[in-house]
C-alpha positions as CSV (number, residue, x, y, z in Angstrom):
1,X,0.1,0.0,0.0
2,X,1.5,3.5,-1.1
3,X,1.2,5.8,2.3
4,X,-1.9,7.7,2.8
5,X,-0.5,11.5,2.8
6,X,-3.5,13.2,3.8
7,X,-2.9,14.9,7.2
8,X,-6.7,15.2,7.9
9,X,-7.4,11.7,7.5
10,X,-4.8,10.9,9.9
11,X,-5.4,12.8,12.5
12,X,-9.1,11.9,12.1
13,X,-7.7,8.1,12.5
14,X,-5.7,8.7,15.6
15,X,-8.1,10.2,17.4
16,X,-10.8,7.9,16.7
17,X,-8.7,4.7,18.0
18,X,-6.4,6.3,20.6
19,X,-7.3,7.9,23.7
20,X,-3.8,9.9,24.0
21,X,-4.7,11.4,20.3
22,X,-7.8,12.9,21.3
23,X,-6.9,16.7,21.7
24,X,-5.2,16.8,18.7
25,X,-6.1,20.3,16.9
26,X,-7.5,20.9,13.5
27,X,-4.1,22.2,12.0
28,X,-1.7,20.1,13.8
29,X,0.8,18.5,11.6
30,X,3.2,17.2,14.4
31,X,3.0,15.4,17.5
32,X,5.9,15.7,19.9
33,X,6.9,13.2,22.6
34,X,4.9,10.2,21.4
35,X,5.8,6.8,23.2
36,X,8.1,5.0,21.2
37,X,6.4,1.3,20.2
38,X,9.8,0.4,18.3
39,X,11.7,0.5,21.6
40,X,11.4,-1.8,24.5
41,X,11.6,0.9,26.9
42,X,9.0,3.2,27.7
43,X,11.0,6.1,25.9
44,X,8.4,9.3,25.0
45,X,10.5,10.4,22.0
46,X,8.7,9.8,18.9
47,X,7.6,12.8,16.4
48,X,4.5,11.8,14.2
49,X,4.5,13.8,11.0
50,X,1.0,13.6,9.4
51,X,1.3,16.1,6.4
52,X,4.3,13.0,5.3
53,X,2.4,10.0,6.8
54,X,5.4,9.1,8.9
55,X,7.2,9.2,12.1
56,X,11.0,9.7,13.7
57,X,12.8,8.7,17.1
58,X,15.3,10.1,18.7
59,X,18.3,8.7,16.7
60,X,16.3,9.9,13.3
61,X,15.1,6.4,12.6
62,X,12.2,6.7,10.1
63,X,8.8,4.4,10.1
64,X,5.8,5.2,8.6
65,X,2.4,5.4,10.3
66,X,1.1,2.4,8.9
67,X,4.2,0.6,10.4
68,X,3.5,2.3,13.6
69,X,0.2,1.1,13.6
70,X,1.0,-2.5,13.0
71,X,3.4,-2.1,15.6
72,X,1.4,-0.6,18.5
73,X,-1.8,-3.0,17.4
74,X,0.8,-6.0,17.3
75,X,-0.8,-7.3,13.8
76,X,0.7,-7.9,10.6
77,X,1.7,-4.8,8.4
78,X,-0.3,-6.1,5.5
79,X,-3.3,-6.6,7.3
80,X,-2.7,-2.7,8.7
81,X,-2.2,-2.0,5.1
82,X,-5.6,-3.5,4.2
83,X,-7.4,-2.0,7.1
84,X,-6.4,1.6,6.4
85,X,-7.0,1.5,2.9
86,X,-10.9,0.5,3.6
87,X,-10.9,3.3,6.5
88,X,-9.4,5.8,3.9
89,X,-12.2,5.1,1.3
90,X,-14.7,5.1,3.9
91,X,-13.4,8.7,5.7
92,X,-13.2,10.2,1.5
93,X,-17.0,9.1,1.3
94,X,-18.0,10.8,4.6
95,X,-16.1,13.9,3.7
96,X,-17.8,14.0,0.4
97,X,-21.3,13.3,2.2
98,X,-20.6,16.2,4.7
99,X,-20.2,18.7,1.6
100,X,-22.8,17.4,-0.1
101,X,-25.2,18.2,2.8
102,X,-23.7,21.7,3.1
103,X,-25.9,24.9,1.9
104,X,-23.1,26.6,0.5
105,X,-20.0,25.2,-1.6
106,X,-16.5,26.5,-2.3
107,X,-15.7,27.1,-6.5
108,X,-12.1,27.5,-6.1
109,X,-11.4,27.7,-9.9
110,X,-14.0,30.4,-10.6
111,X,-13.0,32.2,-7.1
112,X,-16.5,31.9,-6.0
113,X,-18.7,30.7,-3.4
114,X,-22.3,29.3,-4.5
115,X,-25.2,28.6,-2.6
116,X,-27.8,25.4,-3.6
117,X,-31.5,26.2,-4.5
118,X,-32.3,22.8,-5.2
119,X,-31.2,19.8,-7.3
120,X,-28.0,20.2,-9.1
121,X,-28.8,24.1,-8.9
122,X,-26.8,26.8,-7.3
123,X,-26.3,30.7,-7.6
124,X,-23.2,33.1,-6.7
125,X,-23.3,35.0,-3.3
126,X,-19.6,36.3,-3.3
127,X,-17.6,37.0,-6.3
128,X,-14.9,36.4,-4.7
129,X,-13.5,33.4,-2.7
130,X,-13.4,33.2,1.2
131,X,-10.6,31.9,3.2
132,X,-10.8,32.1,7.0
133,X,-8.0,31.7,8.8
134,X,-8.8,32.9,12.6
135,X,-11.4,33.9,15.2
136,X,-10.0,36.5,17.1
137,X,-10.9,36.8,20.9
138,X,-10.2,40.0,22.4
139,X,-11.4,41.1,26.2
140,X,-13.4,44.4,26.3
141,X,-12.7,45.9,29.9
142,X,-15.7,48.4,29.7
143,X,-18.4,45.6,29.0
144,X,-15.9,43.0,30.7
145,X,-17.0,40.8,28.1
146,X,-15.1,38.3,25.1
147,X,-15.4,39.8,21.8
148,X,-14.7,37.9,18.6
149,X,-13.5,38.8,15.2
150,X,-12.7,36.9,12.0
151,X,-9.7,37.0,10.0
152,X,-8.5,35.7,7.2
153,X,-8.3,36.2,3.4
154,X,-10.2,36.9,0.0
155,X,-9.1,35.7,-3.7
156,X,-10.2,37.2,-6.6
157,X,-9.5,38.3,-9.8
158,X,-8.5,42.0,-10.9
159,X,-7.9,42.8,-14.5
160,X,-7.5,39.4,-15.3
161,X,-4.9,38.8,-12.5
162,X,-5.5,37.0,-9.1
163,X,-5.5,38.8,-5.8
164,X,-5.0,37.9,-2.3
165,X,-6.0,40.1,0.3
166,X,-6.2,40.3,4.3
167,X,-9.7,41.1,6.0
168,X,-10.6,41.8,9.4
169,X,-14.7,41.3,10.2
170,X,-16.4,42.3,13.5
171,X,-19.2,40.2,14.3
172,X,-21.7,42.4,13.2
173,X,-20.5,42.6,9.3
174,X,-21.2,38.4,9.5
175,X,-24.5,38.9,10.6
176,X,-26.1,41.0,7.9
177,X,-26.0,40.9,4.3
178,X,-26.4,44.7,4.2
179,X,-23.1,44.8,6.8
180,X,-21.0,42.2,4.6
181,X,-21.7,43.5,1.5
182,X,-20.8,47.0,2.5
183,X,-17.1,45.7,4.2
184,X,-16.5,43.4,1.1
185,X,-17.0,46.6,-1.4
186,X,-15.0,48.9,0.9
187,X,-12.0,46.3,0.9
188,X,-11.9,46.3,-3.0
189,X,-15.3,47.0,-4.9
190,X,-16.0,43.3,-3.9
191,X,-19.8,41.8,-4.6
192,X,-21.8,40.3,-2.6
193,X,-25.6,39.3,-4.0
194,X,-28.1,36.4,-3.9
195,X,-28.4,36.4,0.0
196,X,-31.1,37.9,2.6
197,X,-29.9,39.2,6.1
198,X,-31.2,36.0,7.6
199,X,-28.9,33.7,5.4
200,X,-25.9,35.8,6.3
201,X,-25.1,34.1,10.1
202,X,-25.6,30.7,8.3
203,X,-23.0,31.3,5.5
204,X,-20.5,32.1,7.9
205,X,-21.0,29.2,9.8
206,X,-20.7,26.8,6.4
207,X,-17.5,29.1,6.2
208,X,-16.3,28.3,9.8
209,X,-17.1,24.3,9.0
210,X,-15.2,24.4,5.8
211,X,-11.7,25.9,7.3
212,X,-12.0,24.8,10.9
213,X,-10.0,28.4,11.9
214,X,-8.1,28.7,14.5
215,X,-9.0,30.2,17.7
216,X,-6.7,33.2,18.6
217,X,-6.9,34.7,22.1
218,X,-5.3,38.2,22.1
219,X,-4.0,39.6,25.1
220,X,-2.9,43.6,26.0
221,X,-0.5,42.1,28.5
222,X,2.3,40.0,28.6
223,X,4.4,38.4,31.6
224,X,2.3,35.8,33.4
225,X,-1.0,35.3,31.8
226,X,-3.5,33.1,32.3
227,X,-5.5,31.1,29.3
228,X,-8.6,28.5,30.4
229,X,-7.8,27.9,33.7
230,X,-3.9,27.5,33.0
231,X,-1.2,30.0,33.4
232,X,1.5,30.5,31.0
233,X,4.6,33.2,30.6
234,X,4.3,34.9,27.7
235,X,6.5,37.7,26.1
236,X,6.8,39.2,22.7
237,X,9.2,36.1,21.3
238,X,8.3,32.9,23.3
239,X,5.7,31.5,25.5
240,X,6.5,29.5,28.7
241,X,4.2,26.6,29.2
242,X,4.9,25.3,33.2
243,X,4.9,21.5,33.5
244,X,1.9,20.1,35.2
245,X,4.0,17.5,37.4
246,X,7.4,16.8,38.7
247,X,8.0,14.2,34.8
248,X,7.6,16.8,33.1
249,X,9.6,19.6,31.4
250,X,8.9,23.3,30.8
251,X,8.6,24.3,27.3
252,X,9.5,27.4,25.6
253,X,7.4,27.4,22.5
254,X,7.6,29.4,19.4
255,X,5.3,31.7,17.7
256,X,3.4,29.9,14.4
257,X,1.9,32.4,12.3
258,X,2.3,35.4,14.6
259,X,0.9,33.1,17.6
260,X,1.4,30.7,20.5
261,X,-0.1,27.3,20.0
262,X,-1.7,25.9,23.3
263,X,-3.4,23.0,22.1
264,X,-7.3,22.1,21.1
265,X,-6.6,24.2,17.8
266,X,-6.3,27.6,20.5
267,X,-3.9,30.1,20.0
268,X,-2.7,33.0,22.7
269,X,-0.9,36.2,20.9
270,X,0.4,39.3,22.9
271,X,0.3,42.9,22.3
272,X,2.4,44.3,19.3
273,X,4.7,46.2,22.1
274,X,5.5,43.2,24.2
275,X,9.0,43.0,25.6
276,X,11.1,40.2,23.9
277,X,11.9,37.6,26.6
278,X,13.8,36.3,27.9
279,X,17.0,38.7,27.7
280,X,19.3,35.4,26.8
281,X,19.0,34.5,23.3
282,X,16.6,31.4,22.7
283,X,18.2,30.8,19.4
284,X,16.1,29.0,16.5
285,X,13.2,26.6,17.3
286,X,12.8,23.2,16.1
287,X,10.9,23.4,13.0
288,X,9.0,20.0,13.6
289,X,7.8,21.0,17.5
290,X,7.7,24.6,17.3
291,X,9.9,24.5,20.5
292,X,13.3,26.0,21.6
293,X,14.5,22.5,22.1
294,X,18.0,23.6,22.6
295,X,17.3,26.7,25.1
296,X,15.2,24.1,26.8
297,X,18.2,22.1,27.5
298,X,20.0,24.2,29.1
299,X,17.6,24.9,31.7
300,X,19.2,24.4,35.1
301,X,18.6,21.1,37.4
302,X,17.8,21.8,40.9
303,X,21.4,21.1,42.1
304,X,22.5,23.7,39.4
305,X,20.3,26.0,40.1
306,X,20.9,26.0,44.0
307,X,24.7,26.7,43.0
308,X,24.3,29.2,40.6
309,X,21.8,31.2,42.7
310,X,24.4,31.1,45.9
311,X,26.8,32.5,43.8
312,X,24.7,35.6,42.5
313,X,23.5,36.3,46.0
314,X,26.8,36.7,47.4
315,X,27.4,39.4,44.8
316,X,23.9,41.2,45.2
317,X,24.4,41.0,49.0
318,X,28.1,42.4,48.4
319,X,27.3,45.1,46.0
320,X,24.4,46.6,48.5
321,X,26.3,46.0,52.1
322,X,29.8,44.5,51.5
323,X,30.6,43.1,54.7
324,X,27.9,45.0,57.1
325,X,24.9,43.9,58.2
326,X,23.4,45.8,55.4
327,X,24.2,43.1,52.8
328,X,20.9,41.1,54.5
329,X,19.3,43.4,52.2
330,X,20.9,41.7,48.9
331,X,18.9,38.2,50.3
332,X,15.6,40.8,50.6
333,X,15.9,42.3,46.8
334,X,16.6,39.0,45.4
335,X,13.6,37.8,47.4
336,X,11.8,40.6,46.0
337,X,12.3,39.5,42.3
338,X,11.2,35.9,43.1
339,X,8.1,37.6,44.9
340,X,6.4,38.0,41.8
341,X,6.3,33.9,40.8
342,X,3.8,34.5,44.1
343,X,1.9,37.4,43.2
344,X,-1.6,35.7,43.2
345,X,-0.8,34.1,46.5
346,X,0.5,37.3,48.3
347,X,-2.3,39.4,47.3
348,X,-5.2,36.8,47.8
349,X,-3.6,36.6,51.3
350,X,-3.4,40.3,52.2
351,X,-5.1,42.0,49.6
352,X,-2.4,44.2,49.2
353,X,1.4,43.9,47.0
354,X,4.9,44.7,48.1
355,X,6.2,48.3,47.2
356,X,10.0,48.3,47.1
357,X,11.4,51.8,47.3
358,X,15.0,52.4,47.1
359,X,16.1,56.0,47.9
360,X,19.4,57.8,48.4
361,X,21.3,61.0,47.0
362,X,22.1,61.0,43.6
363,X,24.8,58.6,41.7
364,X,25.1,56.2,44.3
365,X,23.9,53.4,42.4
366,X,20.4,52.8,43.0
367,X,19.7,52.6,39.3
368,X,22.5,50.0,38.7
369,X,20.6,48.0,41.4
370,X,17.2,48.2,39.9
371,X,19.0,47.0,36.7
372,X,20.1,43.9,37.7
373,X,16.4,43.3,39.1
374,X,15.1,43.6,35.8
375,X,17.8,41.1,34.3
376,X,16.0,38.3,35.9
377,X,12.9,39.1,33.4
378,X,15.2,40.5,30.7
379,X,13.7,44.0,30.7
380,X,14.9,46.6,28.9
381,X,16.4,49.4,30.8
382,X,14.6,51.7,28.4
383,X,11.1,50.6,29.7
384,X,11.5,52.2,33.1
385,X,9.0,54.8,33.8
386,X,11.1,58.6,34.7
387,X,9.0,60.6,36.9
388,X,5.5,59.3,34.8
389,X,2.4,60.9,35.2
390,X,-0.5,58.7,36.9
391,X,-2.2,57.9,33.3
392,X,1.6,56.3,32.3
393,X,1.6,54.0,35.3
394,X,-1.9,53.1,34.5
395,X,-1.3,51.6,31.6
396,X,2.3,50.3,32.6
397,X,0.6,48.1,35.5
398,X,-2.3,46.9,33.2
399,X,0.3,45.6,30.5
400,X,2.7,44.1,32.5
401,X,1.6,41.0,34.1
402,X,3.4,40.1,37.3
403,X,6.8,41.2,36.4
404,X,8.7,44.6,37.5
405,X,7.7,48.0,36.7
406,X,10.7,50.4,37.3
407,X,9.5,53.9,38.7
408,X,12.8,55.8,38.2
409,X,13.8,59.3,39.4
410,X,10.5,59.1,41.4
411,X,9.2,62.4,43.2
412,X,7.1,61.7,45.9
413,X,4.4,64.2,47.3
414,X,5.4,67.3,49.7
415,X,2.6,68.1,52.0
416,X,1.0,71.4,50.6
417,X,2.8,71.3,47.3
418,X,0.7,70.9,44.3
419,X,3.3,70.3,41.8
420,X,4.0,66.7,41.7
421,X,2.9,63.8,38.9
422,X,1.5,61.9,41.3
423,X,0.0,62.4,44.5
424,X,0.9,60.1,47.1
425,X,-2.6,59.2,47.8
426,X,-3.2,58.0,44.4
427,X,-0.6,55.1,45.0
428,X,-3.3,53.4,47.6
429,X,-5.3,51.9,45.1
430,X,-2.3,50.5,43.0
431,X,-1.2,49.2,46.2
432,X,-4.3,46.8,46.8
433,X,-4.1,46.0,42.7
434,X,-7.5,48.4,42.6
435,X,-8.2,50.2,39.2
436,X,-8.0,53.7,39.2
437,X,-11.1,55.8,37.3
438,X,-10.0,57.9,34.7
439,X,-11.5,60.2,32.2
440,X,-11.1,59.5,28.7
441,X,-12.1,61.3,25.5
442,X,-14.3,59.1,23.5
443,X,-15.4,61.0,20.2
444,X,-16.9,64.4,21.3
445,X,-17.6,63.3,25.0
446,X,-15.6,61.9,28.2
447,X,-16.2,58.5,29.3
448,X,-14.7,56.8,32.2
449,X,-12.0,54.1,32.1
450,X,-10.1,51.5,34.4
451,X,-7.2,49.9,33.5
452,X,-6.3,46.6,35.2
453,X,-3.8,46.6,37.7
454,X,-1.6,43.3,37.3
455,X,1.6,43.9,39.1
456,X,3.5,46.2,41.2
457,X,6.5,48.9,41.1
458,X,9.9,49.4,42.1
459,X,10.8,53.0,43.4
460,X,14.2,54.4,42.8
461,X,14.3,58.2,44.1
462,X,16.3,60.9,45.6
463,X,13.8,61.3,48.3
464,X,12.3,59.7,51.3
465,X,8.2,59.7,51.2
466,X,6.8,62.2,53.2
467,X,3.2,61.0,54.1
468,X,1.6,58.4,55.6
469,X,0.3,56.7,52.1
470,X,3.8,55.8,50.9
471,X,5.5,55.5,54.5
472,X,3.4,53.0,55.7
473,X,3.1,50.9,52.1
474,X,6.7,51.0,51.6
475,X,9.3,48.8,52.4
476,X,12.3,51.6,52.1
477,X,15.8,50.9,51.4
478,X,18.8,54.0,52.1
479,X,21.2,53.2,49.5
480,X,24.3,54.8,50.7
481,X,27.7,54.8,49.3
482,X,29.4,54.6,53.2
483,X,27.5,51.2,53.2
484,X,27.6,49.6,49.8
485,X,30.3,47.2,48.1
486,X,33.1,47.7,45.5
487,X,31.8,48.3,41.9
488,X,33.2,45.0,40.9
489,X,30.1,43.0,42.3
490,X,27.9,45.5,39.9
491,X,30.1,44.8,36.9
492,X,29.7,40.9,37.8
493,X,26.3,41.0,38.0
494,X,25.9,43.3,34.4
495,X,28.1,40.4,32.9
496,X,25.7,37.8,34.1
497,X,22.7,39.0,32.5
498,X,21.8,35.7,30.8
499,X,22.4,33.6,34.1
500,X,20.1,35.8,36.2
501,X,17.6,35.2,33.3
502,X,18.4,31.5,33.4
503,X,17.5,31.3,37.3
504,X,14.2,32.7,36.9
505,X,13.5,30.3,33.7
506,X,14.7,27.1,35.3
507,X,12.4,28.3,38.7
508,X,9.7,28.5,36.5
509,X,10.1,24.6,36.1
510,X,8.3,24.2,39.4
511,X,5.7,27.0,39.3
512,X,2.6,24.7,39.1
513,X,3.9,22.1,41.1
514,X,4.7,24.1,44.1
515,X,2.3,24.0,47.2
516,X,0.6,26.8,47.1
517,X,-1.1,26.2,50.6
518,X,1.5,25.7,52.4
519,X,3.1,28.5,51.0
520,X,0.8,30.7,52.7
521,X,0.6,28.6,55.7
522,X,4.1,28.9,55.9
523,X,4.1,33.2,55.0
524,X,0.9,33.3,57.9
525,X,3.2,31.6,60.4
526,X,6.5,33.6,59.6
527,X,4.5,36.9,59.9
528,X,2.9,35.7,63.3
529,X,6.4,34.9,64.8
530,X,7.9,38.4,63.4
531,X,4.9,40.5,64.9
532,X,5.7,38.3,68.5
533,X,9.3,38.5,68.2
534,X,8.9,42.6,67.3
535,X,6.4,43.4,70.2
536,X,8.8,41.4,72.6
537,X,11.5,43.0,71.7
538,X,10.1,46.4,71.7
539,X,8.6,45.8,75.4
540,X,11.7,44.6,76.5
541,X,13.1,48.2,75.6
542,X,10.4,49.7,76.9
543,X,9.2,51.6,74.3
544,X,5.5,52.3,73.7
545,X,5.9,51.9,69.6
546,X,3.1,52.0,66.6
547,X,4.0,49.0,64.5
548,X,3.0,48.9,61.0
549,X,0.8,45.7,59.6
550,X,1.5,46.2,56.0
551,X,5.5,46.3,56.8
552,X,5.5,43.3,58.6
553,X,3.3,41.5,56.1
554,X,5.9,42.8,53.5
555,X,8.6,41.9,55.4
556,X,7.3,38.7,56.1
557,X,6.6,38.1,52.7
558,X,10.3,38.3,51.6
559,X,11.5,36.2,54.5
560,X,8.9,33.6,52.9
561,X,9.8,33.9,49.6
562,X,13.7,33.7,50.1
563,X,13.3,30.3,51.9
564,X,11.2,29.2,49.2
565,X,13.7,29.7,46.2
566,X,15.4,26.5,48.0
567,X,13.9,23.3,46.4
568,X,15.0,21.6,50.1
569,X,13.0,24.1,51.8
570,X,10.1,23.7,50.1
571,X,10.4,19.8,50.5
572,X,10.8,20.2,54.1
573,X,8.1,22.7,55.1
574,X,5.6,20.5,53.3
575,X,6.5,17.9,55.6
576,X,6.9,20.3,58.5
577,X,3.1,21.3,57.6
578,X,1.9,17.8,57.4
579,X,3.2,17.4,61.2
580,X,1.3,20.4,61.9
581,X,-2.0,19.4,60.7
582,X,-1.8,16.1,62.2
583,X,-0.9,18.0,65.6
584,X,-4.4,19.8,65.8
585,X,-6.0,16.4,65.7
586,X,-4.0,14.9,68.5
587,X,-6.0,14.7,71.7
588,X,-3.6,13.9,74.2
589,X,-2.2,17.2,75.9
590,X,1.4,15.8,76.7
591,X,2.2,14.5,73.6
592,X,0.8,17.1,71.6
593,X,3.4,19.6,73.8
594,X,6.2,16.9,72.9
595,X,5.4,17.0,69.0
596,X,5.0,20.7,69.2
597,X,8.3,21.3,70.9
598,X,9.6,18.8,68.0
599,X,8.1,20.7,65.3
600,X,9.4,24.0,66.4
601,X,12.7,23.0,66.4
602,X,12.5,22.0,63.0
603,X,11.3,25.1,61.9
604,X,14.3,26.6,63.6
605,X,16.6,24.5,62.2
606,X,15.2,25.4,58.7
607,X,15.2,29.2,59.1
608,X,17.8,31.7,57.8
609,X,18.5,33.1,61.6
610,X,20.9,36.1,60.3
611,X,18.2,37.2,58.0
612,X,15.5,36.6,60.0
613,X,16.9,38.8,62.6
614,X,17.9,41.8,60.5
615,X,14.5,42.1,59.1
616,X,13.3,42.1,62.8
617,X,15.8,44.4,63.7
618,X,14.4,46.9,60.5
619,X,11.0,46.8,62.0
620,X,12.0,47.4,65.4
621,X,14.3,50.0,64.7
622,X,11.2,51.5,62.3
623,X,9.1,51.6,64.8
624,X,11.1,53.3,67.9
625,X,11.4,55.8,65.3
626,X,7.9,55.9,64.7
627,X,7.4,56.5,68.7
628,X,9.5,59.3,68.6
629,X,7.2,61.1,66.2
630,X,4.9,63.3,67.9
631,X,1.2,61.9,67.6
632,X,-0.3,64.9,67.1
633,X,1.6,65.5,63.9
634,X,1.1,62.0,62.9
635,X,-2.9,63.1,63.7
636,X,-2.6,66.4,61.7
637,X,-0.8,64.9,58.5
638,X,-3.2,62.2,58.2
639,X,-6.0,64.9,58.4
640,X,-4.1,66.2,55.5
641,X,-4.2,63.0,53.5
642,X,-7.8,62.7,54.3
643,X,-9.0,66.4,52.8
644,X,-6.5,65.4,49.9
645,X,-9.0,62.4,49.3
646,X,-12.3,64.6,49.9
647,X,-13.0,62.5,52.9
648,X,-12.7,65.5,55.1
649,X,-13.7,68.7,53.7
650,X,-15.4,72.5,54.2
651,X,-18.1,71.4,56.3
652,X,-15.8,69.8,59.0
653,X,-13.4,72.8,59.2
654,X,-13.0,76.3,57.9
655,X,-10.4,79.2,57.9
656,X,-11.4,82.9,59.0
657,X,-10.2,85.6,57.0
658,X,-7.8,86.7,59.7
659,X,-5.7,82.9,59.1
660,X,-7.4,81.5,62.2
661,X,-8.5,77.7,61.9
662,X,-11.9,76.4,63.3
663,X,-12.5,72.6,63.5
664,X,-15.3,70.4,64.0
665,X,-13.9,68.0,66.8
666,X,-15.7,64.7,66.6
667,X,-16.7,64.8,62.9
668,X,-13.3,64.8,62.0
669,X,-12.3,62.3,64.8
670,X,-14.9,60.1,63.3
671,X,-13.5,60.2,59.6
672,X,-9.8,59.5,61.1
673,X,-10.9,56.8,63.0
674,X,-12.8,55.5,60.2
675,X,-9.5,56.0,57.9
676,X,-7.4,54.1,60.4
677,X,-9.5,51.3,62.5
678,X,-8.2,47.9,62.4
679,X,-4.5,49.5,62.3
680,X,-1.9,49.7,64.7
681,X,-0.9,53.4,63.8
682,X,-4.0,55.0,65.2
683,X,-3.2,57.5,68.1
684,X,-4.7,57.8,71.0
685,X,-7.8,60.4,70.6
686,X,-7.2,62.0,74.3
687,X,-3.6,62.5,73.4
688,X,-3.9,64.5,70.3
689,X,-7.6,66.4,71.5
690,X,-5.5,67.5,74.9
691,X,-2.5,68.7,72.6
692,X,-5.3,70.8,70.4
693,X,-7.0,72.2,73.5
694,X,-3.8,73.6,74.5
695,X,-4.1,76.4,71.8
696,X,-7.7,76.4,71.7
697,X,-10.3,78.8,73.1
698,X,-12.0,77.0,75.7
699,X,-15.3,77.1,78.0
700,X,-15.1,78.2,81.3
701,X,-15.3,74.7,82.6
702,X,-12.0,74.1,80.6
703,X,-13.8,72.0,78.0
704,X,-14.1,72.9,74.3
705,X,-16.9,75.4,73.4
706,X,-20.4,74.0,71.9
707,X,-21.1,76.2,69.3
708,X,-23.1,76.8,66.0
709,X,-21.1,75.5,62.9
710,X,-22.6,76.7,59.4
711,X,-21.7,75.8,56.6
712,X,-22.5,78.3,53.5
713,X,-24.7,74.9,51.8
714,X,-26.2,74.3,55.2
715,X,-29.6,76.2,55.7
716,X,-29.5,75.3,59.5
717,X,-26.3,75.5,61.7
718,X,-24.9,72.2,63.6
719,X,-24.4,72.5,67.3
720,X,-21.4,71.0,68.0
721,X,-18.1,71.0,70.2
722,X,-14.8,72.5,68.1
723,X,-11.4,73.6,68.1
724,X,-10.4,77.1,67.8
725,X,-6.9,77.9,67.1
726,X,-5.8,81.7,66.6
727,X,-3.3,82.6,63.6
728,X,-3.2,78.8,62.6
729,X,-1.8,80.1,59.3
730,X,1.1,80.6,60.7
731,X,2.0,77.1,62.0
732,X,3.0,75.2,59.0
733,X,1.7,72.0,60.2
734,X,-1.8,73.3,60.2
735,X,-1.5,75.7,57.6
736,X,0.0,72.7,55.1
737,X,-2.4,70.1,55.8
738,X,-5.4,72.0,56.5
739,X,-4.8,73.5,52.8
740,X,-5.3,77.0,53.8
741,X,-4.4,78.1,50.1
742,X,-7.2,76.0,48.3
743,X,-9.7,76.8,51.4
744,X,-9.2,80.6,53.0
745,X,-11.7,82.9,52.1
746,X,-11.8,84.7,49.0
747,X,-11.3,88.2,50.8
748,X,-8.1,86.3,52.8
749,X,-4.4,87.0,51.2
750,X,-2.2,84.2,50.5
751,X,-0.2,83.2,53.3
752,X,3.0,83.8,50.7
753,X,2.3,87.3,50.4
754,X,3.7,88.0,53.1
755,X,7.2,87.1,55.2
756,X,5.8,86.0,58.5
757,X,7.7,83.4,60.5
758,X,5.9,80.2,61.7
759,X,5.4,79.9,65.2
760,X,5.1,76.6,67.1
761,X,2.1,75.0,68.1
762,X,2.9,74.7,71.7
763,X,3.1,78.6,72.6
764,X,-0.2,79.9,71.8
765,X,-1.5,83.0,72.5
766,X,-4.9,83.5,72.4
767,X,-6.7,86.8,73.6
768,X,-9.8,87.1,71.5
769,X,-13.0,85.0,71.9
770,X,-13.7,82.2,69.3
771,X,-15.8,83.9,66.3
772,X,-18.1,81.1,66.1
């Protein structure tokens, strides 16, 4: 028998007879990693080429598909060839009958599609041939729905010569004869006829049945993406498919006709401006499999990964801290890089992400540190955002999915100043991965748009944040010349871009196989231990400090991620986690206590104690500094952020034309408490109100006066107690945070029009009665 060379038949035959081929796609030509039935060992090295009707093993030995089927079924080749001839003729008959049942048929020679009208008669419906390549799926963020488009080519004769032209049609253009005809006429005066509006959908149904076009999901972001409940890492030139179990290997998939195949006739494609990752040269893809096989063979095994990672870690630590204890920041920065692999778990547990903030004087090397971190993802340094506007950050946080967005030369907000690109408060929603509402022009009108937030930023700045918005949400690393190590470490890392990228790619081998439930348990355990140890340390120092929950959570996250980079830690912590679950079911208290001591001992042995102690001391240091901060200053600065956010308005306070300040005491405190409720940073009400009383006019009983409070928009006054602070405009803390320049009466002069000196808030001079 001459080998059948119809790939569609081979696809049909294998799908019908063998379960492992059930998922073949309509356009698939090569089947990789098939079990080698010609070998005594179960080797999955066979490649089946459907278009040629042959297969090859790893030794490049060639077999025909009838030989493969005969060997697989343990039958004689002559019997299989006879069987296949019968099956082939039967299949051709079924295909012919299928086309005869179709209401529309293709006339290839005359560049037309015809509609059957009864018997043998047909009428022309298109004076051109339609070749349907792809059905494109895109997500419309406004409607929260997937939209479908049709891409293909039309063949037709123009001036006696054949022409092939691309088309792209929206769904509505395939739903009526008028829309379809208009689209084709605009393409090149092509004619649609003899079809009613209600027949067009049926025509396109037959087009779909005839061509079986591939389904292409278009993404507007790159990095970690999710398609049909499976995660991939997608760049402009490669798609990384993660193994589903330990026996499988990571796959680097090349593009095929502009998209990445993901099985079942499904493809995905990145946006046009996607960064080409990885940074290292992936080489040329294997034409038979569509994989970058050479680069896949270079991926590091666990032992080599650990050795190479430790080498990189040594240079990272030496780069940022030389021989000082500050070198532990190198481990935290590496943990921050790998934390992107756990972004969903981190956000799922804490409902916020990590803000890493590097600051220091100019030319100390902050940018070089950031570049070395970008190298793990192969990101071009030109992709950094320099002092960006909020809209630019919106776009970057949407387009980059779980990969670093570098905010360079960041200028944080200075309270009272309006000349800043992004107010610190705006970062709040991005910290919680919440879209920021923005206005966008749509034709002659304006509409509302929200960009998806898919990643977290890395800040570099010459300035430390001054408002609670970034201070409380950032892990702040001050990068100094007197602490950093020699430049040789920077140069070594800069020359190892391919190694850094190879480390991140090799780590992806375990992306799907890591026990995320145990990771979250470990994360929560480390966070609780860290918080308890910090509190105990502060108590021993007799410091009444304010702890930032967000800071502890972020440090605990980096501690956990750092340990989970190590494969042996991941294996051992799962064993300990299992013991801990069994401990909860133990009823004998004595035995339970012994088991608990054993578990704690094992956990302590797994811990990097130097890093843990360093992190604990950093948190303690921050808490001690915060404890020295005047509670009144903290309270007033928070009020300032609430005024900026529109939570506190001129219904709660007002300025007089003389520069005095009136504050509705209870209403302002309620807004403050609502904003700070459930956090460790809330100040005591009696502490701040006592200090404000010291600079306010009081009643004869020494308490705040009850007054009539009237806002411009109120028809009736409100009876309430309030603070009255004379000449508050001269006190910088009050003038800036209660935004005198914005809320002063129209008859009041700008403060900056005089040269008055700020007074201290602790030395009031109250001689007049409160004017309310």
